[in-house]
N, C-alpha and C positions, 0 to 999 in steps of 0.2 A: 504494500500500500504506500502510495506516495504521500509525503508530508508537505507538498508544495501547493500553494493556493493559486498559482498563476493559471493553471489549466481551468480551474473552476471559475475564476474571474473572467477569462477570455471566453469560455464556453457559455457562461450566463449572458454576457454582453452580445454574443452572436445569436444566441437563442432569442433574446429580446428584440433583435433586429430582423427576425425572420419574416416580418411583414414586407420588407423592402428587398432583402437579399434574393429571394427567388425570382423576382422580376428582372433584376440585373443579370442573373445567371441565364435566365430564359432567353433574353435578348442576345447575350453573348453566344449562345449555342444556336439559336434559331435565326438570328439575323434580323434585318429590318422588318421582315414580314410579321414579327411578333410584337412590335412596339406597342400597338394599340391595346392588344390583349394583355400584355405585361403591365401596362400602365393601369388598366382597369383592375387587374388582379391586385396590384399594390394599393390602389385606392380602396378596394373592397376590404382588404386585410387591415389597412391602417386606420380607416375610419369606422371600424365596427368593434364588436366585443372581442374579436380575435387579438387585437393589440393588447388589451388588458389581460387576456388569458396568457399571452406570451410573457408579459411582465410578471404575472404571478408564477408561472413555471420557472422563469429565470430567478425569481426570489427564492423559490423552493430549492432550486438547484444550488444556489449560492449558500443557502442555509445548511443544506446537506453536506456540502463541501467543508463548511466551517465546523460542523459536528465531527466529521471524519478527521479534520486537521487537529482539533483539540483533543480528540481521543488518542491520536497518535502521539501527542505530546504528554499524555498521562493525565489529562483533565477529563475524567470520565463521569464523575458524580456531581450533584449540585453542591456538595460540600467542597469539592475541588474547585468548582467555579467560584464559590464565594471566597475561597482562599486566594485564588488567582484572578480576582475580579478586575483589577486594573488591566492586566494583560488581555483578558477576554474582551473587555470593552474596547480597548485600543485596537486590538487586532480586528474585531468585528467592524468597528467604525471605519478603519482604514480600508478593509476589504470592500465594504459597500461603497465607499467613496471612490475608490479606484475603479470598481466595476461600473459605476454610473458614469464616471468620466470617460472610460473606455467605450461605453455604449454611445455616449454623445458624440465622441470623435468618430467612431466607426460608422454610426448611422447617419449623422447629419453632415459629415465632411467626406469621408471616404466613399460611402455608398452613394451619396448625393452626386459627387463629382463623377464617379464611375457610371452612374445612371445617365447623367447628362452626356458623358462622353460616348456612350453606346447609342444615344438617340432618344432616350426616354424624355418626355416633355415635363421635366421637373424643374426647369430653370426658373420659371415664373414663381414657383413656390419655395425656392431655395431660401435658406435662412439669411443669406447675405443680401437679398433684395428687399 
């Protein structure tokens, strides 16, 4: 079992951005013939309950990763958590902060630029406009 949180952080951020990532990949593989359908797919996923379900799944994934991380460090019971309270709180806050920042950069910068580059009509709704 790994004691590294980087995979859990990256995985949760990518899972949270699954409303936009499939559209970019679809246009990359299918070409310009899939632009309209891929744009509609991303709109349907982003502006519906699916986005919040992906956020919840990402939160659960990150929480599970933190539980595994703390158990590998010997913090297994609530008494251990109360003894190591500062370490648990600091690690948890840092992990969630880094995950949110990674999600924001990945979803609203990298995927936005990649989507515009492959021809998706996202330029009007980009955060820099």
